[in-house]
N, C-alpha and C positions, 0 to 999 in steps of 0.2 A: 590410379589410386591419387588423392590429392595432395600436395604438397605444401600449397600455400593456405594457411589457417590464418585467417583473421581475426584478430581481438574485439570484441565487442565488451563494452560495457554492458554489466547483469545487475538490473534494480531485481532482487527477490523477495518478497513478501509472504512471509509463512504466518497466515490467522490462525493457525493449531495450538498455537504456543500459547494462546489467551482464554480464559474462562469468561464468556459473554454476559454475566451476569448483572451487568448495569450498562447504562450508554456511554458512560465514559471509558471503557474497556476497548471499544474498539478505539474510542481515541487517541487512547493511550500508546496501541500498538502503532498506528499510521504516525503518530508525532513522533515515537522512537525512529521507526524507520529513516524518516524523511531526515532528523536531526542525523543519522548517521550519514544518509545519503548525500547532505549539503556539507559536511565535512569534507567529504572527497571532493564535490564539485562545485561548492557554495554556492550563496545566495541572492537575494535581493530584498532589500526593505520593505519595498513593494506587493512581494507574497507573503499575503496573510493567510490565505485558506487555505486547504489541506490540497484542493485542487488545482491553485496558482502553483503552490509549491512543488508539486508533484509536477507539475508541467514543465516549470524554469529548470527544475533537477535533470530532466530527460534532455531538453535543449543544448542546457551547457555539457551535460556527458556527451552528448552528439558531438557540441563544437569545441573540445578537447579533445575528442579520437580521432573526429572525422569518420566514425562509423554509427550504422544506424544499434538502438538501443535493444536490450532485450528485458522484455521484462517477464518475470515470473511470480504468479500467484499462487501458492499452496492453499486447498482447502476454501477458497474462495467462498463456498457458503457456509461455512462452521458458524458466523455470526447470527445468519437469517435461519437456519434451522437450529440454533439454542433459543431464538427468539419467540421461536413458534411453537418451542415445546414447552415454555412458562407458563405459567397458570394465569399470570397477567392478561397474556394476550388472550387466553381461552376465555374469560369472562368478559373483553370486551368484544369478544363474536357471538356471547350469549346474548349481549344486549342488544345487538343491530339484528 
């Protein structure tokens, strides 16, 4: 039986909590999560895109704890599936 449990930073992104009816919906959820994680692990002014902010957060979480970071993404496919189900996407397919 394992006795020594290591503590890891966990970045949990739940994409099920938003309705993705416009392009800004995903941006809002990503920005909200990044702001929360940045309040815990810090940020750098040069990190201006979502990808740079996310990579920086992971790096600082690792530096702070000395342990690898756990990333959990719930319902990762929900934004894509909702876009595929919209009329706008269906009309784009018919045009092509």
